[in-house]
C-alpha positions, 0 to 999 in steps of 0.5 A: 500500500502507498503511503498516505499523503492525507493529513486526515487522521487515520481510520480507527483500527481493529483492536489486537487485544488489551494494549498500553501505550508506553509513551505518548504526549497527551498535551501535544495531541490537544488535551487541555483539561480532563474533558479532552483527555477523556475524549482522546482516551475514549477514542483509545479504548475503542481501539483496545488502547485502555492506558497510556503513559503521557510523557513530559518534554519540559516542566509545564508538560510535567505538571500537565501530565501529572495532572491528566494522570489524576484526572482520568484513571486510564492515564499515568505519568512520566516527568523530565525535561527533553534533552534538546531543552536540557538548559532549563533544568536549573535548581528551580525546575529540579525542586519541582520535578523531583516533586512530580516524579515522586507523585503516585500517579508518576511512573517513570522519570522521562524523557531524558537522555541525549540529542545529538541530531538536532545540535547546530540545527535546532535554534535554542537546542541545549549544548552537549555539555548541558545535555549530559549535566541534565541527563546525569541529573535525571539519572540520579533522580530515577534511582532516588524516587525508585522508578524507571528511567525513560531515555531519549536517544537520537544519534547518541548510542555510545554516549548514552550507554557510557553515561549509564555506566559512569553514573550507575543505571537505575534498576529499569531503563526504557529505551524510548522509541528505540531507533538503533541498529541490531548491535545496539539492540543486543547491547541493550537487551544484554544490559536488560534495558526495556525497548520500546517500539513506535511507528518508525518500526513500520516505515520501510526506509528503516531497514537497520531498525527493522533488523533490530526489532526481532532480536528483542526478547518479548519480555523486554519489548514495549510498544508506543505511539509517541504521539502525535509524532511518528504515525504508522505507515501507511498513514505517516505524516497524518495525525497520531494518537493512542488509538493508532497503536494497533497499526504499529503492533501489527506491523512489528508483529509481522517483522517479528513472525507472531500473531498481533495478539501474542505481541499485544499480550507480551508488551501489555505484561511488560508495561504492567511490570515495569511501570508497575500499573494494574488492570 
């Protein structure tokens, strides 16, 4: 099927079982209050996506994520400052983030990590020094609050692993939107990290990622939308929401040679375990 050029939202997919969207951005999807969060989760439930983790990329986003998790029992939060904005991690931000990270509805510290792709390309992107400093602080925060660390890694494989080694990784590390090759996948698996796959795994030009995806054991695999970004093929470029997750699950299942329902059940079990969320 040809890639869709339409900006219309993808049609509601058939469910593949009970799913957890391990990483989404409800605020960037347009949610502003309890009613709009409920609307997005209502569409998600219609596609079998009954729970989501909404993830912060800054302080305001972190406050929204925790609020959304309190508004709706289907929502959980992850809080951090995105690496491209790492210069904003001052003492005031640290105090607020730690309080939010300790909230019972917060299930991870993230997304944090290293973003080398946008260095020198994106105006205002934090420097390498700022990103390393913020990443180290978030690693320490995750260990202090006893919650998983959710990592954003773009073109920084070696530096991410080295920093985790130097600082000492938390008990649970989630490689959000895994986009690296088979070598990195094997390294992360050997370290016991959890790899989360988004719509990028369905992109036909993501050859290295598609080679890596079958190498991850079911017990170390999550699925996510990263909505409103990375809408799966054949709807790439259209608006993404948590309800689109079954499209990614079907693509990933085909790569791995398993039934979508089997993959859905395995990824949901991992999400429940690593995030500590029940049905």
